[in-house]
N, C-alpha and C positions, 0 to 999 in steps of 0.2 A: 573382381577379387574383393573389393570392398563390400559389395552387397552380400557375398557369400560369408564374409567374416562377420557382418552384422547378423546374418541369419544364424550363424553358429552361436553367437553370444545370446541371442534371444531364445534359441531352442533349449539351451541349458536352463533358461529362467522360466519359460512358459511351456516347454514340452513340444512346441511346434515353431517352425521358422516364421517370424513376423517382424523382422528387423528393418525392412524397407517398404515403404508404401509410395507408389507413384500415383499422384492425383491429377492426371492431365489427360486430355483426349487428343492432344496434338500429334503424337507419333501414330495414331490410328489414321489420321487424315493425310499423312505425308507419303509413306510408301510401305509396301508389305515387308521389306527388309527391316525397317524400323520396328515393326510389330514383332518380328522374330527377335530383334535385339532386346526389346523390353521384356519379352517372355524369358529370354535367357537371364536377365537380371532377376526376375521375380520367381521363376520356376526352374532354375538351373538343374536341380536334382531330379525333378520329374522328366525333363528333356533327356538327361543322361539315362534314366531308368527305361524310357520308351525308345531309346536309340535314335533320338532326333537331335543329336548334337551338332549336326551340320545343316547349313541353311537349305541345301538341296533336298535332304531327307525330310526336312520339316515342311518345305514348300510343296513337295510332291504329296504330302499327307493332307495339308490344309488348303491348298490353293488349286484353282482351276483356271487355265489360260482362257482368255476371252479377248477377241479382237473386236474393236469398236472404233467409231469415228469420234474424235475429241475436238472440241472447239478450242481455238488458240486463246491465250490469256487476254488478247485485245478484243476478242469476240468477233473478229472480222473474217477469219478463214478456219477451215477444218484442218 
């Protein structure tokens, strides 16, 4: 809600939403759900326009399931 409010304020001033900037790579490295959350903060109107307002719809558009073996954090087991 706060990011959309900031976008409303800056749209009136600059003609396009630019009220919030996230300068971090952390959400991209944690999980795909966090990527969706960040996109909801920064491109809420676009997601609504493209009918991708729910995580399942967004994920089925941009994600591809992949099964793979992953090393444990200790590096000892898979």
